[in-house]
Residue frames as a rotation matrix with the C-alpha (Angstrom) as fourth column:
MET 1
-0.838 0.493 -0.235 2.33
0.431 0.861 0.269 -19.94
0.335 0.124 -0.934 -10.18
ILE 2
-0.397 0.790 0.468 -1.31
-0.598 -0.609 0.520 -18.84
0.696 -0.073 0.714 -9.91
ASN 3
-0.979 0.094 -0.178 -3.03
0.197 0.640 -0.743 -19.89
0.044 -0.763 -0.645 -6.70
ASN 4
-0.282 0.955 -0.094 -6.61
0.932 0.296 0.209 -20.18
0.228 -0.028 -0.973 -5.51
VAL 5
0.018 0.264 -0.964 -6.63
0.581 -0.788 -0.205 -16.67
-0.814 -0.556 -0.167 -4.02
GLU 6
-0.751 -0.346 -0.562 -5.53
-0.215 -0.677 0.704 -15.12
-0.624 0.650 0.434 -7.29
ILE 7
-0.846 0.520 0.120 -8.17
0.362 0.393 0.845 -17.06
0.392 0.758 -0.521 -9.21
GLY 8
-0.070 0.837 -0.543 -10.74
0.989 -0.013 -0.147 -16.03
-0.130 -0.547 -0.827 -6.64
ASN 9
-0.287 -0.123 -0.950 -9.69
0.222 -0.973 0.059 -12.41
-0.932 -0.194 0.306 -6.95
TYR 10
-0.990 -0.100 -0.099 -10.01
-0.075 -0.221 0.972 -12.59
-0.119 0.970 0.212 -10.71
HIS 11
-0.507 0.862 -0.014 -13.54
0.716 0.430 0.550 -13.98
0.480 0.269 -0.835 -10.42
PHE 12
0.026 0.500 -0.866 -14.49
0.844 -0.475 -0.249 -11.37
-0.536 -0.724 -0.434 -7.79
GLN 13
-0.544 -0.306 -0.781 -13.22
-0.020 -0.926 0.377 -8.56
-0.839 0.220 0.498 -9.98
THR 14
-0.958 0.239 -0.159 -15.17
-0.169 -0.022 0.985 -9.84
0.232 0.971 0.062 -12.99
GLY 15
-0.338 0.896 0.288 -18.37
-0.938 -0.346 -0.023 -10.27
0.080 -0.278 0.957 -10.93
SER 16
0.084 0.301 -0.950 -18.38
-0.240 0.931 0.274 -14.08
0.967 0.205 0.150 -10.83
LEU 17
-0.021 -0.130 0.991 -19.04
-0.943 -0.327 -0.062 -14.14
0.332 -0.936 -0.115 -7.10
ASP 18
0.876 0.361 0.319 -19.97
-0.448 0.854 0.264 -17.75
-0.178 -0.374 0.910 -6.79
ASP 19
0.699 -0.693 -0.175 -16.69
0.351 0.546 -0.761 -18.74
0.623 0.471 0.625 -8.48
ALA 20
-0.067 -0.687 0.724 -14.79
-0.488 -0.610 -0.624 -16.28
0.870 -0.395 -0.294 -6.31
MET 21
0.338 0.250 0.907 -16.24
-0.941 0.117 0.318 -17.88
-0.027 -0.961 0.275 -3.17
ARG 22
0.998 -0.006 -0.069 -15.43
0.000 0.996 -0.085 -21.42
0.069 0.084 0.994 -4.43
TYR 23
0.326 -0.945 -0.025 -11.73
0.334 0.140 -0.932 -20.52
0.884 0.295 0.361 -4.94
TYR 24
-0.109 -0.358 0.927 -11.50
-0.729 -0.605 -0.319 -18.60
0.676 -0.711 -0.195 -1.68
LYS 25
0.709 0.412 0.573 -12.95
-0.691 0.569 0.446 -21.58
-0.143 -0.712 0.688 0.15
LYS 26
0.854 -0.469 -0.226 -10.32
0.299 0.797 -0.524 -23.77
0.426 0.380 0.821 -1.54
ALA 27
-0.038 -0.882 0.470 -7.59
-0.115 -0.464 -0.879 -21.44
0.993 -0.087 -0.084 -0.36
LEU 28
0.147 0.221 0.964 -9.06
-0.942 -0.265 0.205 -21.49
0.301 -0.939 0.170 3.18
LYS 29
0.972 0.223 0.074 -9.18
-0.234 0.934 0.268 -25.30
-0.009 -0.278 0.961 3.21
LEU 30
0.461 -0.877 -0.137 -5.52
0.402 0.344 -0.849 -25.50
0.792 0.336 0.511 2.12
ALA 31
-0.177 -0.526 0.832 -4.43
-0.504 -0.678 -0.535 -22.92
0.845 -0.514 -0.145 4.74
LYS 32
0.468 0.460 0.754 -6.30
-0.881 0.178 0.438 -24.92
0.067 -0.870 0.489 7.48
SER 33
0.970 -0.071 -0.233 -4.59
0.040 0.990 -0.135 -28.14
0.240 0.122 0.963 6.41
ILE 34
0.081 -0.995 0.066 -1.09
0.140 -0.054 -0.989 -26.75
0.987 0.089 0.135 7.16
PRO 35
0.537 0.195 -0.820 -0.21
0.776 0.267 0.572 -27.31
0.330 -0.944 -0.008 10.80
ASP 36
0.791 -0.043 -0.611 0.66
0.462 -0.614 0.641 -24.36
-0.402 -0.789 -0.465 12.96
SER 37
-0.308 -0.814 0.493 2.56
0.951 -0.269 0.150 -22.27
0.010 0.515 0.857 10.50
ILE 38
-0.310 0.151 -0.939 2.63
0.291 -0.925 -0.245 -18.49
-0.905 -0.349 0.243 10.73
GLU 39
-0.908 -0.018 -0.418 2.31
-0.379 -0.388 0.840 -18.24
-0.178 0.922 0.345 7.00
ALA 40
-0.677 0.720 -0.151 -0.70
0.539 0.625 0.564 -20.63
0.501 0.301 -0.812 6.99
LYS 41
-0.174 0.633 -0.754 -2.35
0.859 -0.276 -0.430 -18.51
-0.481 -0.723 -0.496 9.67
ARG 42
-0.579 -0.028 -0.815 -1.80
-0.224 -0.956 0.192 -15.36
-0.784 0.293 0.547 7.62
ASP 43
-0.956 0.208 -0.208 -3.15
-0.156 0.241 0.958 -17.20
0.250 0.948 -0.198 4.58
MET 44
-0.509 0.780 -0.364 -6.14
0.849 0.525 -0.061 -18.36
0.143 -0.340 -0.929 6.64
SER 45
-0.210 0.417 -0.884 -6.97
0.492 -0.736 -0.465 -14.88
-0.845 -0.533 -0.051 7.83
VAL 46
-0.750 -0.091 -0.655 -6.63
-0.458 -0.644 0.613 -13.47
-0.478 0.760 0.441 4.25
SER 47
-0.862 0.495 -0.110 -8.99
0.242 0.593 0.768 -16.16
0.445 0.635 -0.631 3.00
PHE 48
-0.286 0.785 -0.550 -11.51
0.911 0.045 -0.409 -15.25
-0.297 -0.618 -0.728 5.66
ILE 49
-0.346 0.079 -0.935 -11.23
-0.007 -0.997 -0.081 -11.57
-0.938 -0.021 0.345 4.64
ASN 50
-0.927 -0.028 -0.375 -11.56
-0.372 -0.080 0.925 -12.48
-0.056 0.996 0.064 0.94
LEU 51
-0.694 0.713 -0.102 -14.65
0.665 0.689 0.287 -14.58
0.275 0.131 -0.952 1.61
ALA 52
-0.284 0.581 -0.763 -16.30
0.571 -0.537 -0.621 -11.62
-0.770 -0.612 -0.179 3.37
ASN 53
-0.799 -0.103 -0.593 -16.14
-0.273 -0.816 0.509 -9.55
-0.536 0.569 0.624 0.15
PRO 54
-0.839 0.514 -0.176 -18.54
-0.064 0.229 0.971 -11.55
0.540 0.827 -0.159 -2.12
TYR 55
-0.395 0.735 -0.551 -20.90
0.898 0.435 -0.064 -12.16
0.193 -0.520 -0.832 0.72
SER 56
-0.447 0.142 -0.883 -21.00
0.332 -0.891 -0.311 -8.45
-0.831 -0.432 0.351 1.43
GLU 57
-0.916 0.044 -0.398 -21.63
-0.374 -0.452 0.810 -7.82
-0.144 0.891 0.430 -2.31
LEU 58
-0.696 0.645 -0.314 -24.48
0.283 0.649 0.706 -10.26
0.660 0.403 -0.635 -2.19
GLY 59
-0.068 0.667 0.742 -26.04
-0.599 -0.622 0.504 -8.50
0.798 -0.410 0.442 0.74
ASN 60
0.628 0.161 -0.761 -25.32
0.398 0.774 0.492 -11.37
0.669 -0.612 0.422 3.21
ILE 61
0.247 -0.535 0.808 -23.87
-0.565 -0.757 -0.329 -8.97
0.787 -0.375 -0.489 5.79
SER 62
0.714 0.092 0.694 -24.08
-0.680 0.330 0.655 -11.40
-0.169 -0.939 0.298 8.66
LYS 63
0.871 -0.433 0.232 -22.06
0.471 0.871 -0.141 -13.98
-0.141 0.232 0.962 6.81
ALA 64
0.423 -0.740 0.522 -19.52
0.216 -0.477 -0.852 -11.35
0.880 0.474 -0.042 5.72
LYS 65
0.334 -0.289 0.897 -19.10
-0.822 -0.555 0.127 -10.17
0.461 -0.780 -0.423 9.35
SER 66
0.925 0.023 0.380 -18.81
-0.228 0.832 0.505 -13.77
-0.304 -0.554 0.775 10.51
TYR 67
0.662 -0.732 0.163 -15.81
0.667 0.476 -0.573 -14.34
0.342 0.488 0.803 8.16
LEU 68
0.182 -0.627 0.758 -14.18
-0.203 -0.778 -0.595 -11.06
0.962 -0.045 -0.269 9.28
GLU 69
0.603 0.057 0.796 -14.66
-0.791 -0.085 0.605 -12.05
0.103 -0.995 -0.006 12.93
ASN 70
0.935 -0.303 0.182 -13.02
0.274 0.947 0.165 -15.36
-0.223 -0.105 0.969 12.20
ALA 71
0.416 -0.817 0.400 -10.13
0.433 -0.209 -0.877 -13.57
0.800 0.538 0.267 10.57
LYS 72
0.302 -0.273 0.913 -9.74
-0.686 -0.728 0.008 -11.45
0.663 -0.629 -0.407 13.75
ILE 73
0.895 0.088 0.437 -9.65
-0.392 0.623 0.677 -14.59
-0.213 -0.777 0.592 15.86
VAL 74
0.761 -0.628 0.163 -6.86
0.637 0.674 -0.374 -16.06
0.125 0.388 0.913 13.84
ILE 75
0.223 -0.694 0.685 -4.85
0.215 -0.650 -0.729 -12.86
0.951 0.310 0.004 13.75
ARG 76
0.531 0.010 0.848 -5.24
-0.751 -0.459 0.475 -12.21
0.394 -0.888 -0.236 17.49
ALA 77
0.944 -0.201 0.261 -3.94
0.037 0.853 0.521 -15.75
-0.327 -0.482 0.813 18.21
VAL 78
0.508 -0.810 0.293 -0.99
0.713 0.205 -0.671 -15.13
0.483 0.550 0.681 16.04
LEU 79
0.297 -0.348 0.889 -0.25
-0.228 -0.930 -0.288 -11.77
0.927 -0.117 -0.355 17.66
GLU 80
0.919 0.087 0.384 -0.10
-0.393 0.142 0.909 -13.44
0.024 -0.986 0.164 21.09
HIS 81
0.652 -0.675 0.345 2.92
0.409 0.697 0.590 -15.42
-0.638 -0.244 0.730 19.99
TYR 82
-0.280 -0.675 0.682 4.30
0.943 -0.060 0.328 -13.43
-0.181 0.735 0.653 17.05
PRO 83
0.546 0.584 -0.601 3.75
0.545 -0.792 -0.275 -9.67
-0.637 -0.177 -0.751 17.48
TYR 84
-0.438 -0.776 -0.453 5.68
-0.016 -0.497 0.868 -8.79
-0.899 0.388 0.205 14.33
GLY 85
-0.801 0.033 0.598 5.22
0.573 0.336 0.748 -8.40
-0.177 0.941 -0.287 10.64
ASP 86
-0.838 0.509 0.194 2.05
-0.251 -0.676 0.692 -7.21
0.484 0.532 0.695 8.94
PHE 87
-0.541 0.675 -0.501 -0.34
0.725 0.677 0.128 -8.88
0.426 -0.294 -0.856 11.34
ASN 88
-0.479 0.361 -0.800 -1.21
0.498 -0.639 -0.587 -5.62
-0.723 -0.679 0.126 13.12
ASP 89
-0.811 0.134 -0.569 -1.95
-0.486 -0.696 0.528 -4.07
-0.325 0.705 0.630 9.73
ILE 90
-0.761 0.548 -0.347 -4.23
0.119 0.644 0.756 -6.94
0.637 0.534 -0.556 8.83
LEU 91
-0.437 0.605 -0.666 -6.06
0.894 0.214 -0.393 -6.58
-0.096 -0.767 -0.634 12.11
ARG 92
-0.607 0.184 -0.773 -6.53
0.015 -0.970 -0.243 -2.84
-0.794 -0.159 0.586 11.49
HIS 93
-0.859 0.293 -0.419 -7.87
-0.460 -0.081 0.884 -3.64
0.225 0.953 0.204 7.99
ILE 94
-0.617 0.672 -0.410 -10.36
0.620 0.735 0.273 -6.11
0.485 -0.086 -0.870 9.48
ASN 95
-0.398 0.451 -0.799 -11.59
0.733 -0.367 -0.573 -3.59
-0.552 -0.813 -0.184 12.04
GLU 96
-0.704 0.106 -0.703 -12.00
-0.360 -0.906 0.223 -0.90
-0.613 0.410 0.676 9.37
ARG 97
-0.841 0.418 -0.343 -13.86
-0.179 0.383 0.906 -3.32
0.510 0.824 -0.247 7.08
LEU 98
-0.532 0.663 -0.526 -16.21
0.837 0.504 -0.211 -4.28
0.125 -0.553 -0.824 9.92
LYS 99
-0.501 0.339 -0.796 -17.14
0.262 -0.817 -0.513 -0.61
-0.825 -0.466 0.321 10.30
THR 100
-0.717 0.103 -0.689 -17.98
-0.602 -0.589 0.539 -0.21
-0.351 0.801 0.485 6.62
ILE 101
-0.780 0.451 -0.433 -20.30
-0.093 0.601 0.794 -3.16
0.619 0.659 -0.427 6.08
């Protein structure tokens, strides 16, 4: 099944940045609506990261950084209680991305 992130990725890759942002925001809204689930927190952080990309492409660096910082907050909260899985990798990715925009 295709989800909002995949549709957003398609639009981002084809240069339809407004459409990409719309679908990434839908994915974020859905992730936020799921109560305290590790998977939902991961999806939320990925949605924040994804939202940073089109804003960065559009030159809105402060908005892009804001989304990345929000992703860090979510990931750090998860790591306090669940220091396993790919969350450390996601945090490293965020930190690297912040250095390049």
